[in-house]
C-alpha positions in Angstrom: 50.8 18.1 -26.9 48.4 19.5 -30.2 45.2 18.0 -30.1 44.3 16.0 -32.9 41.1 16.4 -34.9 38.1 13.8 -33.8 36.7 11.5 -36.2 34.1 13.1 -36.0 35.9 16.0 -38.1 35.7 16.0 -41.6 38.4 18.5 -43.9 35.1 19.9 -45.4 33.6 21.0 -42.4 36.6 21.6 -39.8 39.1 23.4 -42.4 38.2 25.6 -45.8 41.7 24.9 -46.6 43.1 22.5 -49.7 46.4 21.9 -50.2 48.8 20.8 -52.6 52.2 19.7 -51.4 55.0 20.1 -53.7 57.8 17.4 -54.7 59.9 18.5 -53.0 58.5 17.1 -50.1 57.4 13.3 -49.0 54.2 12.3 -50.3 53.7 10.8 -46.6 53.4 14.5 -45.5 50.4 14.4 -47.3 49.2 11.0 -45.9 49.5 12.3 -42.6 48.0 15.2 -43.0 44.8 13.3 -44.5 45.0 11.3 -41.2 44.7 14.3 -39.6 41.3 15.7 -41.4 43.5 18.1 -44.1 42.4 17.9 -47.4 46.0 17.5 -49.4 47.4 16.1 -52.2 50.5 15.1 -53.3 52.1 16.2 -56.7 53.6 12.5 -56.4 50.2 11.0 -56.0 48.7 13.0 -59.1 51.3 12.8 -61.9 52.3 15.7 -61.7 55.9 15.4 -61.0 58.8 17.8 -63.0 56.5 20.4 -63.4 57.1 23.9 -63.5 56.7 25.7 -60.5 54.2 27.9 -62.0 52.0 25.3 -63.9 51.9 23.7 -60.3 50.4 27.5 -59.1 48.2 27.4 -62.2 46.5 23.9 -61.1 46.7 24.7 -57.8 44.6 27.8 -58.0 42.2 26.5 -60.6 41.8 23.2 -57.7 41.5 25.9 -54.7 44.6 24.4 -53.3 47.3 26.6 -51.2 50.6 25.2 -52.5 52.8 24.0 -49.6 56.4 23.9 -50.6 59.8 24.1 -48.9 61.4 26.2 -51.9 60.7 29.4 -51.0 62.7 32.1 -53.5 61.3 30.5 -56.0 57.8 30.3 -55.0 58.0 34.2 -53.3 59.4 35.2 -57.4 56.3 33.6 -58.9 54.1 34.9 -56.0 54.7 38.3 -57.5 54.8 37.6 -61.2 51.8 36.1 -60.8 50.0 39.2 -58.9 51.5 41.5 -61.5 49.7 39.9 -64.2 46.6 39.0 -62.3 46.9 35.8 -62.7 44.7 33.3 -60.1 46.5 32.3 -57.3 45.6 31.0 -53.7 48.5 31.0 -51.8 51.7 29.7 -50.7 52.5 28.2 -46.8 56.4 27.8 -46.9 58.1 25.0 -45.0 61.1 26.3 -42.9 64.7 23.9 -42.7 63.8 24.1 -39.2 60.9 21.3 -40.0 63.6 18.2 -41.1 62.1 16.4 -44.4 63.2 13.4 -42.4 60.6 14.0 -39.8 57.1 14.0 -42.5 54.6 14.1 -39.3 56.2 17.0 -37.9 55.4 19.1 -41.3 51.8 17.4 -41.4 51.0 18.6 -37.7 52.4 22.1 -38.5 50.2 22.4 -41.5 47.4 21.1 -39.2 48.2 23.7 -36.5 48.7 26.7 -39.4 45.0 25.7 -40.6 43.3 25.5 -37.1 45.1 29.0 -36.1 44.1 30.0 -39.6 40.6 29.1 -39.2 39.9 30.7 -35.9 41.5 33.8 -37.0 39.7 34.3 -40.0 36.4 32.4 -39.3 36.8 30.0 -41.9 36.5 32.9 -44.5 38.2 32.4 -47.8 41.8 33.7 -47.4 43.3 36.4 -49.2 45.0 35.7 -52.7 48.9 36.0 -53.4 49.2 35.2 -49.8 52.6 33.7 -48.7 53.0 32.4 -44.9 55.7 31.0 -43.3 54.9 27.3 -40.9 56.3 27.2 -37.6 57.2 24.1 -35.6 
């Protein structure tokens, strides 16, 4: 079983990463993630529904947030386009189909595990721009 962060952990002190949840995932993922100590907002919660993917990437970059999405192909294309133009980009986490959208808590826990492993691996240092990574179960 994956350990959960304790109440003394805060999103700012434990994880240097902030996340924007794409509209293809339930806002319950963001709610659960916040309960785990992650700084995650959903486009549903902040009134950014039905915007283009590139608009989400621009907003996320301004806010220093990593986009979390199931929309793999489009976000890989947009990441390439942003890189080619030198446009700011703070990264994308792809949620694989193995993580069912019917179980938002599993997706939130997968993001928490990713954040924990990434923090340990990079010592909380900023991540490279334009990165794309895939969550695992």
